[in-house]
C-alpha positions as CSV (number, residue, x, y, z in Angstrom):
1,M,0.0,0.0,0.0
2,E,2.9,2.3,0.8
3,S,4.3,1.9,-2.7
4,V,1.0,2.9,-4.2
5,K,1.0,6.1,-2.1
6,V,4.6,6.9,-3.2
7,W,3.7,6.3,-6.8
8,A,0.5,8.4,-6.6
9,R,2.5,11.2,-4.9
10,G,5.1,11.1,-7.7
11,V,2.4,11.3,-10.4
12,F,0.7,14.2,-8.6
13,L,4.0,16.1,-8.1
14,L,5.0,15.6,-11.7
15,A,1.6,16.9,-12.8
16,V,1.9,20.0,-10.6
17,F,5.5,20.6,-11.8
18,S,4.4,20.1,-15.5
19,S,1.5,22.6,-15.0
20,T,3.9,25.2,-13.5
21,V,6.4,24.7,-16.3
22,M,3.6,25.1,-18.9
23,L,2.8,28.5,-17.4
24,L,6.5,29.6,-17.7
25,V,7.1,28.4,-21.2
26,P,6.9,30.9,-24.1
27,K,4.0,30.4,-26.5
28,S,6.3,29.4,-29.3
29,F,7.4,26.3,-27.3
30,I,4.0,25.2,-25.9
31,K,3.6,22.2,-28.2
32,Q,7.0,20.8,-27.4
33,A,6.6,21.4,-23.6
34,K,3.2,19.8,-23.7
35,F,4.6,16.8,-25.5
36,V,7.5,16.4,-23.0
37,S,5.2,16.7,-20.0
38,E,2.7,14.2,-21.4
39,M,5.5,11.7,-22.1
40,L,6.9,12.1,-18.6
41,L,3.5,11.5,-17.1
42,L,3.0,8.4,-19.4
43,L,6.3,7.0,-18.3
44,C,5.5,7.7,-14.7
45,V,2.3,5.6,-15.1
46,I,3.8,2.8,-17.3
47,V,7.0,2.0,-15.5
48,P,5.4,0.6,-12.3
49,L,3.1,-1.5,-14.5
50,A,6.0,-2.9,-16.4
51,G,7.6,-3.8,-13.0
52,L,4.5,-5.7,-12.0
53,L,4.4,-7.6,-15.2
54,R,8.1,-8.5,-14.9
55,S,7.7,-9.7,-11.3
56,G,5.1,-12.2,-12.5
57,T,7.7,-13.9,-14.8
58,A,10.3,-16.4,-13.7
59,G,13.2,-14.0,-14.5
60,P,15.9,-12.9,-12.0
61,Q,14.6,-11.1,-9.0
62,P,16.3,-7.9,-7.8
63,T,18.7,-8.3,-4.9
64,S,18.4,-6.4,-1.7
65,L,20.5,-3.3,-1.0
66,P,23.9,-3.7,0.6
67,T,24.0,-3.1,4.3
68,A,25.9,0.1,3.8
69,F,22.8,1.7,2.2
70,T,20.3,0.3,4.6
71,D,22.1,1.8,7.6
72,F,22.3,5.2,5.9
73,S,19.9,8.0,7.0
74,L,19.5,11.5,5.9
75,G,19.7,12.7,9.5
76,Q,23.2,11.2,9.9
77,F,24.2,12.8,6.6
78,Y,22.9,16.1,7.8
79,S,24.8,15.7,11.1
80,M,28.1,14.8,9.4
81,E,27.8,17.6,6.8
82,T,27.1,20.2,9.5
83,A,30.0,19.0,11.6
84,Q,32.3,19.2,8.6
85,R,31.1,22.8,7.7
86,I,31.7,23.9,11.3
87,A,35.2,22.4,11.4
88,E,36.0,24.3,8.1
89,L,34.6,27.5,9.5
90,A,36.8,27.1,12.6
91,G,39.9,26.9,10.5
92,K,38.9,30.1,8.7
93,C,38.3,31.8,12.0
94,G,41.7,30.7,13.3
95,V,40.4,28.3,15.9
96,E,41.9,24.8,16.0
97,T,39.2,22.2,16.8
98,Q,39.7,18.8,18.3
99,E,36.2,17.5,17.7
100,V,32.9,18.7,16.4
101,S,29.8,16.8,17.5
102,V,26.3,17.6,16.1
103,T,23.3,15.9,17.7
104,T,19.8,16.0,16.1
105,K,16.3,15.2,17.1
106,D,12.9,14.7,15.4
107,G,14.1,12.2,12.8
108,G,17.4,13.9,12.3
109,F,16.4,17.2,10.7
110,S,16.2,19.4,13.7
111,L,19.4,20.3,15.5
112,D,19.5,19.6,19.2
113,R,23.0,20.6,20.1
114,V,26.4,21.4,18.6
115,L,29.4,20.7,20.7
116,V,32.8,22.0,19.6
117,A,35.9,21.0,21.4
118,V,38.8,23.4,20.7
119,M,42.4,23.2,21.5
120,P,43.7,25.2,24.5
121,G,45.3,28.5,23.8
122,S,42.6,30.0,21.5
123,P,42.0,33.6,22.4
124,E,38.6,34.5,23.8
125,D,37.9,37.0,21.0
126,R,38.4,34.4,18.3
127,L,36.2,32.0,20.1
128,E,33.4,34.6,20.3
129,T,33.9,35.5,16.6
130,F,33.7,31.8,15.8
131,R,30.5,31.4,17.8
132,E,28.9,34.3,15.9
133,A,30.2,33.0,12.6
134,I,28.5,29.6,13.2
135,G,25.2,31.5,13.7
136,V,25.6,33.6,10.6
137,Y,27.1,30.9,8.3
138,T,24.9,27.9,9.3
139,G,21.9,29.6,10.9
140,I,22.3,27.6,14.1
141,P,21.2,29.7,17.1
142,E,23.9,30.6,19.6
143,D,22.1,28.9,22.5
144,K,22.5,25.5,20.7
145,V,26.2,25.9,20.3
146,E,28.6,24.9,23.1
147,I,32.3,25.6,22.7
148,L,34.6,23.7,25.2
149,V,38.3,24.3,25.6
150,S,39.8,20.9,26.1
151,G,43.0,19.9,27.8
152,P,45.1,21.8,30.3
């Protein structure tokens, strides 16, 4: 049932997108744009039917995804990318980081906390500039960013 919902959502979104494009296309290209959008909609409808017909035959069945892909989540990707951007930003601000940790909530798309461990000896003014740069560059509120000076 879920696959039918995904398919119907795809057809609907393609129809909305096609309608929007038709409004933006110059009048001289209306025939071509209409043809392309109709072909895309036709393909969107036919491809799942072809898959159903193929699954009824005794041909080779598709294999499952490798475990590297099944363990992947967009929330983890968001977390890793945000941590990488903050580490790059630290280098540009002249702050040497030891570790950047980003924790998320609500399925991984809402930041919960950003913890940045910096090397000792970083001047306070650079750390404050770095904190402000995180807010400006990434849009993360300052109250969610914690900067810890590690080591003696």
